[in-house]
C-alpha positions, 0 to 999 in steps of 0.5 A: 453880135454885129461886131463879130460879123463886121470884124472879118470884113474890117480885117480883110479891108485893112489888109487888102485895100489901099489907104485912100480906099479904106478911108473912103469906105470908112467915111461911107460906113460912118455916114450911114451910121450917123444917118441912122442915128439921126433917123432914130432920134427924129423918130423918137422926137416925132413919136415919143415926145408928143406922147409923154407928159412934160416932166418926162421930156427931159428923158429924151436923150435916154429914150434915144439911147434906149431905142438904139440899145434895143434895136438889134436888127439894125447895126447903127452904132456898130456901123458908125464905130466900124466906119470910124475905125476904118477911117483911123486905120486908113489914116494910120496906114497912109502915115506908116506907108509914107514913113517907110519911103526912103529919103532919097529914091534912086533915079532910073537906070542911066543915072540922074536926069540931065539938069 
């Protein structure tokens, strides 16, 4: 559901923002998503791990993934994915822009500069 909200924003950003700005925005959104993942993992370590028997502690990664899956009000995973995608699009857009530059750019009006 959240991807449907973020998709138009991502398309707009990919079409209008400069590659550097798009990469920085992607890093910011990716960082927010990663911080959210760390917070969820820390919360589960503080709340869930002490409350379960020792033999269930091996299920901690599953518990974190479950918590992320049912936490629909916070788009943590989606934000991380959108941030990574913005960074990728910004990098490929920059590479594409560099490839489109002519190998020999003409000099300013008046001929080549004096050597």
